[in-house]
N, C-alpha and C positions, 0 to 999 in steps of 0.2 A: 565806680559802679561796675558791677560784673555783667557783661553781656551774655547773650545766649551762645555766641561763638566762643567766648572764653570758657563758659561752663562745658561746652561740648569738647573743646580742646583738653580741658582738665580731665574729663571723663575718659577721653581716648588715651591720655598718658597713664591714668590709673589702670585702664584695661591692659595697656601694653606691659606695665610693670607686673601686673598679676599674671599675664601670659608668660613673661620671663621667669617668674618665680616657679610656676607650675612646670615650665619647660626644664628649668634647672633641676627640679626635684626628680622628674622622670628620667632625665638624662643621667644624673648622678647615680640613680638607683640601677639603671641598666648597666652602666660602666662597672659599678660595684659588683653586680651579679656576674658579669663576664669575667672580671678579674678573679673572682672567687671560684667559679664553677668551671671555667674553660680548662684550667690545668688539671682538673680532676678527670677529664675525658668522659664525663657523663653529666647529664642534667638531672639524673635520678639520685639525688643526694639530699635526703630530708634535713639533715643537720645544716647543710649549707643554706637551704631555703629558709630555715628558721632564722639564721643570721640575716639574710637578705630581708625577710619579713620584719624582723625587729628594727633594722635600719630604716625601712620604709615607714613603719608605724611611728618610730621616734621622730622622723623628719616631718611627717604629717602633723603629729601632735605639736611639735615645736612651731610649725607654720601657723597652726590655728591659734596657739597662745600668743605668738608674736603679732599676728594680724590684729588681735583685739587690743593689745596694750603696748606693743613695741614695733609699730609699722616702720620706723626709721631703721631699726636693727634688722628687720626682715629684708629690707632693701640692701643693707650692707652685706648680709650673708648670702642672699639668693639672687641678687641682681648684679651687683658689682663683681668684677673679676678678681682673681687671687693676686694679680699684679696690678698695682694702682699708683697713680701719681702721688708723690709725697711719701711713698713707702721706702724706707732705707734699703740699700742694696743688700745688706746683711740679712734683713728679714725676708727679702725675696728668695735668697739662697736657702735659708733655713726652712721656709714654708714649703718650697718646692721639694726640698730634700725629705721633709717629713711626709709629704704626700706620696712620693715615690716609694719610700721605705714602708709606709703603711700598706700600700697596694702590694708591695713585695712580700710583706708578712702574710697577707691573705693568700697570695699565689703559692708561697712556700708551704703554708699549712695545708692547702688543698693537694698540692703535689706530694707532700709528705704522707698524707693519709692514704692516697691511692697508688703511689709509686715508690717513694724513697724509703719510708719506714725508718727514719734516722734514729729516733730515740724511743721507739715504741709509742703506745698510746695510753692515755689515762683511763681508769675504770669509770663506771657510771657515776660514782659519787663525785670524783674530781671534775668530770666533764659537766655534771649538773651544776657544780659550784661555779664553773665557768659561765654558765648562763645567768646565774645569780649576779656575778660580777658585771656582765653585760648590762643587766637591768639596773644595777646600782650606778654604774658609770653613766648610762643614758639619763637616768633621773638627775644625777649631779650636773650633767651638762645642761639639761633642761632648766634646772633651777638657776644655773649660772646666767642663762639668757633672760630668764624672767627677772632676776635680781639686778642685772647690769645691762642697761640700755645701750652701752657702748662696747659690748663684747663683739667687735668686728673681727673679720677674718684676718686682716692685716694689722701690723703695728704702725700706727700713725696717730698724730694728735688731731682729734676730730673737732677742730675749732668751730667749724660750720654747724656742728650739732651741740655746741656749748658743753663739751665733755667735762665731767667732774669725777672726782674719786668716789667709788662705791665701796662702802665698808659694812654693809648690812647683809642679812641672809647668809648664803654659803660663803660670801666674801668676808664674813666675820670669823670664819673658821680657818681658811687658808687664802692666800692672795691670788692663787690661780686654780680655782676649783674646776674650771672648764678643762684644763689640761689634766688634772687629777682624774676626772671622769673619763677622759679619752684614754688614759693609760689603763684604767680598769676595763674599758671596752676592748682594747687590743689584747690584753692578757686573757680575758674571759672568752673572747671569740676563739682564740687558738685552742684553749682548753676544751671548749664546747665542741669544736670541730675534731677533737681527739688528736691533737698534735702537740706533743711536748716540745718538739723542735720549733714550732711556731711561737710557743710561749717564751722560749729562750730568746728567739729572734726579736721579740717585742722590745728587748733591751735597746735595740738600735733606734727605732723611732722615738722611744721614751727618752733616750739620751739627747736626741735632737731637740725634743721639747724642753728638756732641762736647760740646754744651751740657749734656746730661744727665750726662756724665762729670764736668764741673766741679762741677755741683750735688751729684752723688753723693759725690765726694771730700770736699767741704766737710762734708757730712753725716756721712760715716764718720770723718773726723778728729775730729769733735766727739763722736760717739756710740760708736765702736768702739775699745776699747783696743788699742794696738799698730799702728793703721793709719798714724799719722804716721811711725813708724819704718819701716814697709813702703815708704812713698813715697820714703824715702831709699835703701833697699836696691834697689828696682826703680825706676829713674829714669823710664822711659818709660810713658806712659799707653796709647797705641794702636799706634804704629809705632816699632819699635826705631830708635834714633839720629836720630829726627825729632821725635816729640812723645809 
């Protein structure tokens, strides 16, 4: 029988989790904005604020969607840390390396536009295409979270959540749509910010994601029932008809 004290304790835990989710969202947005805008030497950069706004809008939209249908995944992505118990050492290294190079890409793009001018800048058509890529990549990531309740930040077997293989939605197209969307966002952000150098530098975090895919698939083949069969059903990891 549930007592009033139990109900109150449950409500407090739920409120604390919600507070952590909102806190993580605000904190990550502030860090993102600082990494992007500080190297520019000015806060009056409308293209930069468009990227910050798109990230904030996408995060809020994802939170709303996850809260309604994927509360467990919401906790995985916005409450739990990037380094967790049961996470293989290789994944810790790859995840942290990706985060550092993604932030480095933002800082480089900003500094390139205002200071370095390494490879020139794209015209209005190419830069606008970059914003389209950001939107497409963000939508792909959103659909990944909606289709896969186990799309956690870290690579681990989520036995406590009874993890199963997901082979529907965007996961019927490629095996790692979340990473595919992330690569589109990285390339598109650099182009929208008018930095060809940043777009070229996106090869580094993208390569780290590709390496992480190889590690993740080896791990899932070993730990998750049905994943081997899934790799035969959906042939491509990241890009249809290519890889």
